[in-house]
N, C-alpha and C positions, 0 to 999 in steps of 0.2 A: 462934460460932467461925468461922475463915476456911475456905472452901471448897478442896478439896484437890484437882488436877488431878493428879496419881500422887506416889507415894510408893514408893522404891527403896530397897535395899540396896546401898551402893556397895562398890568394891574393898575398902576398908577396914574393912568390915562394919558401917558407921554409917549410919542411915536420912536420907535427903535428900527434901525435900519441894516440889514445885513448886506454889504455891497459885494459887488462881483470878485474885488481884489481881497479882500477880509476872508469871502467863502474861499477862494484858492489856497489863502496860507493854512485855513483850517483844514482843509483837504490834504494838505502837505504832511501835517504831523499826525491827522486823525482821520486816514481815508474811509474807514468803515462807517465816518458821520455821515458819508453819502446819502446813505437812505434814511437819514433821522430830520430833516429838514422840517418838516411836518411838527413832529415833535418838539422840535427848536421854537418853533412861533408857539406852540402851547406852552412851553415852559413860561414864555416871555410873556403870553397873556393870563396865565391860572399857575403860576408856582407853588410849590407846595412852602418853598422857603423862600425869602427874598430878604438880603444883607446888604445894607447901604445907606446913606454913603460911609464909604470906608474913608477914615481922614488921611492915614499914612499914605494912602493911594491917590487920593483926589477923588474926584466924582465917578467912583466906580461902583457899581453894583453887582451882585452875585444872584442869580435867579437859579431854582434848582427844581427839577421834579422828576417824580420814581416813574421808574419804566418797569412793569412785572417781568418783562421779557427785553432784555437779559439781564433782569435783577438788578438793576444798578440804577442810579441818577444821570440824568442830564443836566451839567453844569454850562448855564450861559455867562460869560462875562462882559459885560456894558459898560463903557464909557460916557457921561455924559457931557457934551461941548455945544456952551452958547443954546443950552436947551432942547439940544438934538440928541437920542441916544444912538449908540453906533455899536454893534457886536463887535469886542475884540477878539474874543474863542470862544469855543463851544467844544465838549466833548464828554464822555462817560467817566463815572467816578462809582465806586463802590460804596462810600458814606459821605454825607454831607458835612463838610469842612468849614469850621464858622470862620 
């Protein structure tokens, strides 16, 4: 079984997991995210903006939450498969992209 970094219940009361394999993928591309694990959880639980499902991409949802410092948004992309949510990627961005 895949190691789980964390599992949270999101704003819509669905479970979302971040696996260690996906976390390694995120950190390889965005190493600065290493210190934002708690903020990622908060983004999933209490997003300021939740977009989805995105029909063109299947059952993907975008979660956004503003961070005062460093004055950016945390972005988390989640895929739902068989009723379970999985973090695909997460990083910071200057503005919300619809």
